[in-house]
DOFI-425910 format. One record per residue (C-alpha): residue number from 0; z, x, y; residue in three letters. Coordinates in nm, 3 decimals. Last residue first. Layout:
N
MARVO:resi:z:x:y:resn
MARVO:NUM:Z:X:Y:Ala .
...
end
This chain:
396
MARVO:resi:z:x:y:resn
MARVO:395:12.049:16.686:11.782:Glu .
MARVO:394:11.890:16.422:12.000:His .
MARVO:393:11.871:16.514:12.372:Pro .
MARVO:392:12.037:16.270:12.565:Val .
MARVO:391:11.700:16.113:12.823:Glu .
MARVO:390:11.692:15.800:12.581:Glu .
MARVO:389:12.024:15.678:12.675:Thr .
MARVO:388:12.036:15.740:13.055:Gln .
MARVO:387:11.727:15.521:13.023:Gln .
MARVO:386:11.888:15.263:12.817:Thr .
MARVO:385:12.218:15.291:13.086:Arg .
MARVO:384:11.955:15.267:13.416:Lys .
MARVO:383:11.779:14.923:13.277:Leu .
MARVO:382:12.128:14.760:13.196:Ala .
MARVO:381:12.240:14.835:13.563:Glu .
MARVO:380:11.902:14.715:13.683:Val .
MARVO:379:11.958:14.418:13.481:Ala .
MARVO:378:12.324:14.324:13.549:His .
MARVO:377:12.188:14.407:13.934:Arg .
MARVO:376:11.932:14.125:13.910:Ile .
MARVO:375:12.151:13.906:13.747:Gln .
MARVO:374:12.457:13.906:14.003:Lys .
MARVO:373:12.195:13.838:14.249:Glu .
MARVO:372:12.059:13.585:14.120:Leu .
MARVO:371:12.417:13.368:14.094:Ile .
MARVO:370:12.468:13.480:14.420:Tyr .
MARVO:369:12.100:13.316:14.525:Ala .
MARVO:368:12.213:13.041:14.343:Arg .
MARVO:367:12.458:12.975:14.593:Pro .
MARVO:366:12.223:12.898:14.858:Pro .
MARVO:365:12.291:13.173:15.189:Ile .
MARVO:364:12.306:12.947:15.520:Ser .
MARVO:363:12.211:13.208:15.777:Val .
MARVO:362:12.463:13.252:16.036:Lys .
MARVO:361:12.159:13.435:16.252:Arg .
MARVO:360:12.409:13.807:16.249:Asp .
MARVO:359:12.453:13.728:15.899:Arg .
MARVO:358:12.109:13.680:15.783:Ile .
MARVO:357:11.974:13.956:16.062:Val .
MARVO:356:12.276:14.241:15.888:Gln .
MARVO:355:12.095:14.126:15.601:Met .
MARVO:354:11.809:14.285:15.676:Val .
MARVO:353:11.901:14.566:15.783:Gln .
MARVO:352:12.076:14.589:15.431:Arg .
MARVO:351:11.750:14.594:15.281:Ala .
MARVO:350:11.568:14.874:15.509:Arg .
MARVO:349:11.906:15.051:15.417:Pro .
MARVO:348:11.843:15.063:15.049:Asp .
MARVO:347:12.153:15.043:14.872:Asp .
MARVO:346:12.114:14.704:14.985:Gln .
MARVO:345:11.880:14.601:14.695:Asn .
MARVO:344:12.051:14.285:14.486:Ala .
MARVO:343:12.139:14.128:14.812:Met .
MARVO:342:11.760:14.190:14.905:Ile .
MARVO:341:11.617:14.039:14.556:Tyr .
MARVO:340:11.882:13.772:14.577:Ala .
MARVO:339:11.715:13.682:14.911:Leu .
MARVO:338:11.364:13.635:14.739:Tyr .
MARVO:337:11.491:13.412:14.459:Gln .
MARVO:336:11.723:13.193:14.696:Pro .
MARVO:335:11.401:13.160:14.927:Phe .
MARVO:334:11.193:13.064:14.624:Lys .
MARVO:333:11.069:12.722:14.756:Lys .
MARVO:332:11.075:12.844:15.178:Lys .
MARVO:331:10.851:13.142:15.025:Tyr .
MARVO:330:10.590:12.945:14.865:Asn .
MARVO:329:10.581:12.704:15.171:Glu .
MARVO:328:10.499:13.037:15.375:Val .
MARVO:327:10.234:13.175:15.209:Asp .
MARVO:326:10.183:13.470:15.444:Phe .
MARVO:325:9.903:13.587:15.679:Val .
MARVO:324:9.776:13.258:15.804:Ala .
MARVO:323:10.116:13.075:15.827:Glu .
MARVO:322:10.248:13.362:16.003:Tyr .
MARVO:321:10.409:13.131:16.285:Arg .
MARVO:320:10.575:12.925:16.041:Asp .
MARVO:319:10.807:13.217:15.970:Leu .
MARVO:318:10.962:13.172:16.319:Lys .
MARVO:317:11.317:13.030:16.229:Gly .
MARVO:316:11.521:13.428:16.289:Leu .
MARVO:315:11.581:13.383:15.985:Ala .
MARVO:314:11.253:13.293:15.828:Tyr .
MARVO:313:11.093:13.582:15.992:Leu .
MARVO:312:11.390:13.841:15.872:Ile .
MARVO:311:11.314:13.693:15.548:Thr .
MARVO:310:10.936:13.729:15.554:Gln .
MARVO:309:10.932:14.087:15.677:Ala .
MARVO:308:11.148:14.157:15.369:Glu .
MARVO:307:10.967:13.978:15.112:Lys .
MARVO:306:10.680:14.141:15.218:Cys .
MARVO:305:10.795:14.474:15.225:Lys .
MARVO:304:10.961:14.449:14.876:Lys .
MARVO:303:10.607:14.290:14.733:Cys .
MARVO:302:10.604:13.968:14.678:Leu .
MARVO:301:10.433:13.783:14.951:Gly .
MARVO:300:10.067:13.893:14.889:Cys .
MARVO:299:9.978:13.952:15.217:Asn .
MARVO:298:9.663:13.806:15.331:Arg .
MARVO:297:9.326:13.962:15.398:Gln .
MARVO:296:9.298:14.071:15.742:Gly .
MARVO:295:9.419:14.444:15.687:Val .
MARVO:294:9.300:14.578:15.353:Ile .
MARVO:293:9.503:14.734:15.058:Arg .
MARVO:292:9.718:14.428:14.958:Lys .
MARVO:291:9.998:14.543:14.733:Ser .
MARVO:290:10.196:14.736:14.996:Tyr .
MARVO:289:10.198:14.459:15.261:Cys .
MARVO:288:10.326:14.420:15.588:Ala .
MARVO:287:9.994:14.346:15.745:His .
MARVO:286:10.030:14.109:16.068:Leu .
MARVO:285:9.716:14.056:16.185:Trp .
MARVO:284:9.662:13.684:16.224:Arg .
MARVO:283:10.053:13.599:16.399:Tyr .
MARVO:282:10.068:13.942:16.518:Ser .
MARVO:281:9.810:13.818:16.763:Pro .
MARVO:280:10.086:13.581:16.921:Ala .
MARVO:279:10.377:13.800:17.062:Trp .
MARVO:278:10.703:13.640:17.014:Asp .
MARVO:277:10.771:13.780:16.640:Ser .
MARVO:276:10.639:14.110:16.738:Ile .
MARVO:275:11.015:14.160:16.891:Gln .
MARVO:274:11.188:14.013:16.591:Val .
MARVO:273:10.992:14.234:16.395:Leu .
MARVO:272:11.028:14.592:16.575:Lys .
MARVO:271:11.407:14.498:16.563:Glu .
MARVO:270:11.373:14.494:16.161:Tyr .
MARVO:269:11.217:14.861:16.184:Arg .
MARVO:268:11.487:14.980:16.413:Lys .
MARVO:267:11.401:15.055:16.748:Val .
MARVO:266:11.396:15.409:16.957:Glu .
MARVO:265:11.140:15.571:16.691:Ser .
MARVO:264:10.837:15.294:16.811:Gly .
MARVO:263:10.594:15.522:16.991:Ser .
MARVO:262:10.561:15.869:16.914:Ser .
MARVO:261:10.406:16.054:17.177:Tyr .
MARVO:260:10.158:16.298:17.154:Phe .
MARVO:259:9.959:16.458:17.477:Val .
MARVO:258:9.612:16.625:17.438:Leu .
MARVO:257:9.393:16.816:17.706:Ser .
MARVO:256:9.668:17.117:17.757:Asp .
MARVO:255:9.804:17.097:17.344:Thr .
MARVO:254:10.058:16.817:17.208:Ser .
MARVO:253:10.162:16.870:16.819:Ala .
MARVO:252:10.511:16.979:16.874:Cys .
MARVO:251:10.673:16.688:16.996:Ala .
MARVO:250:10.445:16.509:16.753:Thr .
MARVO:249:10.616:16.685:16.484:Ser .
MARVO:248:10.982:16.696:16.521:Leu .
MARVO:247:10.921:16.315:16.598:Leu .
MARVO:246:10.769:16.235:16.298:Asp .
MARVO:245:11.077:16.367:16.109:Tyr .
MARVO:244:11.086:16.119:15.881:Glu .
MARVO:243:10.739:16.040:15.845:Gln .
MARVO:242:10.627:16.367:15.684:Gly .
MARVO:241:10.836:16.303:15.334:Val .
MARVO:240:10.791:16.572:15.106:Ser .
MARVO:239:10.863:16.859:15.400:Leu .
MARVO:238:11.200:16.701:15.444:Asn .
MARVO:237:11.310:16.698:15.793:Ile .
MARVO:236:11.543:16.364:15.840:Thr .
MARVO:235:11.582:16.135:16.115:Phe .
MARVO:234:11.715:15.824:16.045:Glu .
MARVO:233:11.836:15.723:16.365:Gly .
MARVO:232:11.511:15.802:16.544:Ala .
MARVO:231:11.386:15.556:16.400:Ser .
MARVO:230:11.136:15.568:16.093:Ala .
MARVO:229:10.802:15.516:16.069:Phe .
MARVO:228:10.671:15.582:16.416:Ser .
MARVO:227:10.356:15.475:16.580:Ser .
MARVO:226:10.216:15.787:16.652:Ile .
MARVO:225:10.044:15.738:17.020:Leu .
MARVO:224:9.771:15.959:17.143:Tyr .
MARVO:223:9.718:16.045:17.502:Cys .
MARVO:222:9.465:16.248:17.656:Ser .
MARVO:221:9.232:16.094:17.387:Phe .
MARVO:220:8.798:16.177:17.410:Leu .
MARVO:219:8.671:16.541:17.408:Gly .
MARVO:218:9.036:16.591:17.193:Gln .
MARVO:217:8.879:16.413:16.946:Leu .
MARVO:216:8.977:16.684:16.640:Ala .
MARVO:215:9.302:16.676:16.762:Leu .
MARVO:214:9.357:16.323:16.673:Ala .
MARVO:213:9.256:16.386:16.365:Cys .
MARVO:212:9.515:16.656:16.326:Ala .
MARVO:211:9.748:16.391:16.441:Cys .
MARVO:210:9.698:16.166:16.163:His .
MARVO:209:9.711:16.515:15.934:Arg .
MARVO:208:10.073:16.635:16.053:Thr .
MARVO:207:10.200:16.248:16.002:Ile .
MARVO:206:10.084:16.159:15.661:Val .
MARVO:205:10.122:16.511:15.512:Phe .
MARVO:204:10.401:16.481:15.303:Ala .
MARVO:203:10.347:16.083:15.216:Asn .
MARVO:202:10.013:16.230:15.016:Thr .
MARVO:201:10.211:16.358:14.758:Asp .
MARVO:200:9.898:16.393:14.518:Glu .
MARVO:199:9.680:16.704:14.713:Glu .
MARVO:198:9.307:16.720:14.628:Arg .
MARVO:197:9.201:16.956:14.850:Leu .
MARVO:196:8.815:16.899:14.922:Ala .
MARVO:195:8.746:16.594:14.792:Glu .
MARVO:194:9.052:16.403:14.963:Tyr .
MARVO:193:9.028:16.554:15.244:Phe .
MARVO:192:8.671:16.528:15.296:Asn .
MARVO:191:8.709:16.293:15.672:Thr .
MARVO:190:8.586:16.011:15.845:Asp .
MARVO:189:8.701:15.919:16.172:Leu .
MARVO:188:8.640:15.540:16.347:Phe .
MARVO:187:8.725:15.503:16.747:Ile .
MARVO:186:8.727:15.138:16.875:Thr .
MARVO:185:8.752:15.014:17.232:Glu .
MARVO:184:9.000:14.768:17.333:Phe .
MARVO:183:8.971:14.396:17.450:Gly .
MARVO:182:9.221:14.199:17.278:Gln .
MARVO:181:8.988:14.007:17.070:Glu .
MARVO:180:8.717:14.253:17.027:Arg .
MARVO:179:8.978:14.534:16.928:Ala .
MARVO:178:9.082:14.268:16.620:Phe .
MARVO:177:8.713:14.215:16.530:Val .
MARVO:176:8.600:14.591:16.487:Glu .
MARVO:175:8.950:14.667:16.358:Ala .
MARVO:174:8.892:14.447:16.098:Ala .
MARVO:173:8.553:14.616:16.006:Leu .
MARVO:172:8.725:14.984:16.030:Cys .
MARVO:171:8.952:14.785:15.773:Thr .
MARVO:170:8.653:14.757:15.559:Lys .
MARVO:169:8.527:15.099:15.560:Arg .
MARVO:168:8.848:15.233:15.482:Phe .
MARVO:167:8.861:15.055:15.200:Ile .
MARVO:166:8.524:15.191:15.057:Asp .
MARVO:165:8.616:15.491:15.119:Arg .
MARVO:164:8.927:15.495:14.918:Tyr .
MARVO:163:8.748:15.416:14.575:Gly .
MARVO:162:8.821:15.698:14.438:Glu .
MARVO:161:9.181:15.703:14.440:Gly .
MARVO:160:9.441:15.437:14.666:Tyr .
MARVO:159:9.643:15.748:14.805:Lys .
MARVO:158:9.299:15.835:15.035:Gln .
MARVO:157:9.362:15.526:15.273:Phe .
MARVO:156:9.688:15.642:15.398:Thr .
MARVO:155:9.590:16.038:15.438:Val .
MARVO:154:9.287:16.107:15.618:Ala .
MARVO:153:9.065:15.842:15.652:Asn .
MARVO:152:9.138:15.771:16.025:Phe .
MARVO:151:9.103:15.436:16.225:Val .
MARVO:150:9.151:15.404:16.599:Ala .
MARVO:149:9.284:15.188:16.885:Ile .
MARVO:148:9.116:15.268:17.195:His .
MARVO:147:9.276:15.200:17.573:Thr .
MARVO:146:9.594:15.170:17.558:Leu .
MARVO:145:9.840:15.138:17.857:Pro .
MARVO:144:10.040:15.502:17.874:Tyr .
MARVO:143:10.269:15.412:18.182:Glu .
MARVO:142:10.336:15.061:18.043:Cys .
MARVO:141:10.199:14.737:18.257:Asp .
MARVO:140:9.833:14.761:18.126:Arg .
MARVO:139:9.987:14.686:17.761:Gly .
MARVO:138:10.142:14.984:17.547:His .
MARVO:137:10.405:14.754:17.363:Ser .
MARVO:136:10.215:14.559:17.147:Met .
MARVO:135:10.001:14.834:17.068:Ile .
MARVO:134:10.321:15.009:16.923:Thr .
MARVO:133:10.496:14.734:16.749:Tyr .
MARVO:132:10.159:14.644:16.578:Met .
MARVO:131:10.117:14.980:16.424:Cys .
MARVO:130:10.452:14.987:16.294:Asp .
MARVO:129:10.459:14.661:16.156:Leu .
MARVO:128:10.149:14.709:16.011:Gly .
MARVO:127:9.784:14.601:16.085:Gly .
MARVO:126:9.640:14.905:16.042:Ser .
MARVO:125:9.549:15.068:16.321:Phe .
MARVO:124:9.607:15.395:16.474:Gly .
MARVO:123:9.681:15.485:16.849:Thr .
MARVO:122:9.458:15.560:17.167:Gly .
MARVO:121:9.492:15.679:17.524:Val .
MARVO:120:9.147:15.741:17.662:Ala .
MARVO:119:9.140:16.011:17.958:Asn .
MARVO:118:8.726:16.079:17.868:Gln .
MARVO:117:8.833:16.471:17.778:Asn .
MARVO:116:8.765:16.804:17.845:Pro .
MARVO:115:8.931:17.075:17.679:Tyr .
MARVO:114:9.186:17.241:17.870:Pro .
MARVO:113:9.160:17.603:17.906:Glu .
MARVO:112:9.477:17.787:17.833:Arg .
MARVO:111:9.313:17.962:17.525:Thr .
MARVO:110:9.426:18.163:17.249:Leu .
MARVO:109:9.298:18.380:16.943:Pro .
MARVO:108:9.451:18.295:16.673:Ala .
MARVO:107:9.719:18.442:16.421:Arg .
MARVO:106:9.952:18.132:16.272:Val .
MARVO:105:10.263:18.292:16.087:Ser .
MARVO:104:10.485:18.133:15.799:Ile .
MARVO:103:10.822:18.181:15.744:Met .
MARVO:102:10.918:18.167:15.411:Pro .
MARVO:101:11.028:17.816:15.181:His .
MARVO:100:11.322:17.900:15.037:Pro .
MARVO:99:11.511:17.666:15.190:Ser .
MARVO:98:11.359:17.363:15.361:Asn .
MARVO:97:11.525:17.248:15.670:Ala .
MARVO:96:11.510:17.663:15.773:Leu .
MARVO:95:11.108:17.682:15.717:Thr .
MARVO:94:11.086:17.352:15.902:Leu .
MARVO:93:11.268:17.508:16.227:Thr .
MARVO:92:11.116:17.758:16.191:Pro .
MARVO:91:10.741:17.602:16.224:Ile .
MARVO:90:10.818:17.341:16.410:Leu .
MARVO:89:10.975:17.537:16.707:Ser .
MARVO:88:10.843:17.912:16.847:Asp .
MARVO:87:10.537:17.940:16.601:Cys .
MARVO:86:10.411:17.544:16.625:Leu .
MARVO:85:10.501:17.504:17.004:Gln .
MARVO:84:10.344:17.847:17.095:Tyr .
MARVO:83:10.032:17.790:16.913:His .
MARVO:82:9.996:17.410:17.040:Leu .
MARVO:81:10.064:17.543:17.393:Arg .
MARVO:80:9.833:17.835:17.354:Glu .
MARVO:79:9.559:17.582:17.239:Ser .
MARVO:78:9.386:17.751:16.929:Met .
MARVO:77:9.072:17.988:16.965:Pro .
MARVO:76:8.810:17.978:16.683:Asp .
MARVO:75:8.872:18.261:16.430:Glu .
MARVO:74:9.198:18.155:16.278:Cys .
MARVO:73:9.453:18.293:16.045:Val .
MARVO:72:9.695:18.155:15.874:Ile .
MARVO:71:9.982:18.290:15.659:Asp .
MARVO:70:10.035:18.107:15.347:His .
MARVO:69:10.414:18.098:15.237:Gly .
MARVO:68:10.308:17.777:14.947:Tyr .
MARVO:67:10.476:17.519:15.119:Arg .
MARVO:66:10.443:17.602:15.486:Leu .
MARVO:65:10.049:17.660:15.429:Ala .
MARVO:64:10.021:17.326:15.276:Ser .
MARVO:63:10.197:17.135:15.532:Ile .
MARVO:62:10.003:17.335:15.791:Leu .
MARVO:61:9.690:17.303:15.646:Met .
MARVO:60:9.541:16.994:15.844:Val .
MARVO:59:9.752:17.122:16.101:Phe .
MARVO:58:9.560:17.466:16.143:Val .
MARVO:57:9.186:17.240:16.118:Phe .
MARVO:56:9.258:17.024:16.416:Ala .
MARVO:55:9.387:17.308:16.647:Asp .
MARVO:54:9.105:17.562:16.547:Ala .
MARVO:53:8.906:17.458:16.856:Arg .
MARVO:52:8.521:17.517:16.925:Gly .
MARVO:51:8.377:17.181:16.923:Met .
MARVO:50:8.638:16.943:16.999:Ala .
MARVO:49:8.484:16.593:16.892:Leu .
MARVO:48:8.439:16.372:17.150:Tyr .
MARVO:47:8.065:16.481:17.236:Asp .
MARVO:46:7.959:16.331:16.897:Glu .
MARVO:45:8.044:15.992:17.030:Gln .
MARVO:44:7.624:15.871:16.968:Arg .
MARVO:43:7.688:16.046:16.582:Ser .
MARVO:42:7.905:15.795:16.490:Asp .
MARVO:41:8.223:16.003:16.372:Ile .
MARVO:40:8.298:16.252:16.079:Ala .
MARVO:39:8.562:16.534:16.061:Phe .
MARVO:38:8.485:16.807:15.810:Trp .
MARVO:37:8.658:17.086:15.577:Leu .
MARVO:36:8.475:17.332:15.362:Thr .
MARVO:35:8.609:17.519:15.065:Arg .
MARVO:34:8.596:17.870:15.026:Ile .
MARVO:33:8.931:17.989:14.704:Asn .
MARVO:32:8.961:18.313:14.711:Arg .
MARVO:31:9.153:18.449:14.385:Glu .
MARVO:30:8.839:18.684:14.277:Arg .
MARVO:29:8.846:18.850:14.645:Pro .
MARVO:28:9.221:18.961:14.544:Gly .
MARVO:27:9.468:18.853:14.828:Gly .
MARVO:26:9.706:18.680:14.592:Gly .
MARVO:25:9.632:18.335:14.699:Pro .
MARVO:24:9.374:18.358:14.909:Cys .
MARVO:23:9.219:18.028:15.083:Ile .
MARVO:22:8.915:18.048:15.252:Thr .
MARVO:21:8.859:17.733:15.487:Ile .
MARVO:20:8.461:17.664:15.628:Asp .
MARVO:19:8.537:17.467:15.946:Ala .
MARVO:18:8.282:17.117:16.023:Cys .
MARVO:17:8.303:16.886:16.273:Leu .
MARVO:16:8.090:16.635:16.123:Arg .
MARVO:15:7.807:16.424:16.328:Ser .
MARVO:14:7.722:16.076:16.169:Gln .
MARVO:13:7.393:15.898:16.175:Gly .
MARVO:12:7.329:15.985:15.829:Asp .
MARVO:11:7.331:16.363:15.913:Ala .
MARVO:10:7.448:16.600:16.187:Arg .
MARVO:9:7.684:16.883:16.053:Gln .
MARVO:8:7.844:17.109:16.394:Ile .
MARVO:7:8.048:17.431:16.388:Tyr .
MARVO:6:8.407:17.513:16.362:Ser .
MARVO:5:8.489:17.899:16.293:Lys .
MARVO:4:8.627:18.019:16.003:Gly .
MARVO:3:8.982:17.879:15.914:Ile .
MARVO:2:9.112:18.156:15.645:His .
MARVO:1:9.469:18.043:15.494:Ile .
MARVO:0:9.664:18.351:15.332:Met .
end
């Protein structure tokens, strides 16, 4: 069982923390109890944005862990009745059935229909990534939900970098401040102690639910929050290890009577997002399509899988030169056959297949050297696989 105590506010060093003490009882015995405090922290001047007296955010923080280990969740604070219904009637049963043999769990809490008063703000997360840039571009003033705030949440993404993750979080907040001033948005930055208190390794499992949890902690600010979809609707898969692949379901079940969530960008494939933002000037400076460089605003490495794919699509569109601030365009052009060969050799990956579809649609000439390099890459990969298989055979 996971017991979530009453929420309370701690104030220190210019921050206000929304806290709750979490007790985990794996076997029910008193010696097995594990008690830890979870918190969400924002600037103390924004304290009224924190959803004090609601269990919603803390339930979402612990949800995937509870499902994995078969823990019921019990809350002392009231929980939004709408959220409770969506979890117990839709999300939990669906995730349980799709990930058998995980047991069904329950969520028990006092329920309330009372909306949490808020500032009617519309927000989305900011990372500079393709998904987030597409969301920002597509939610301007003419949209039904025009953005008012960009957010940086220290929930999962930064914490995969280990002990120095808070410095990366702070630098991203500084970059977000600059971007927000340029585009006329307000900002909200929220820190957490999930890394220290929970210590889970497979961060992909928690990306969506804990991002939603951070927005739920800010029900005093947001009436609408947009989760930038990683996968298109056609890639929908329910797997507890990869939360991004079923974000359509998670976001649909995360809303309360105060705050509605939407998955933004699931209607298009990843390469289609890049096609659309390539005519949006802010992306020329801020696109951060990189595995290696951790800070938005830094130049992309240009060498990782995501960089190769993004540059190749932009090259095929004839728009790569627009991105000289974030990519080494001249280096890419010199090494185009090598980069293209890498993508051609990895067409088992659906994202690589999308890139090659753009190449074909745009009738981009493929250099003969790319075909030669593709064969060399395939042979090298096959040789590596054979070596690994040989090493795995037990010796008598």
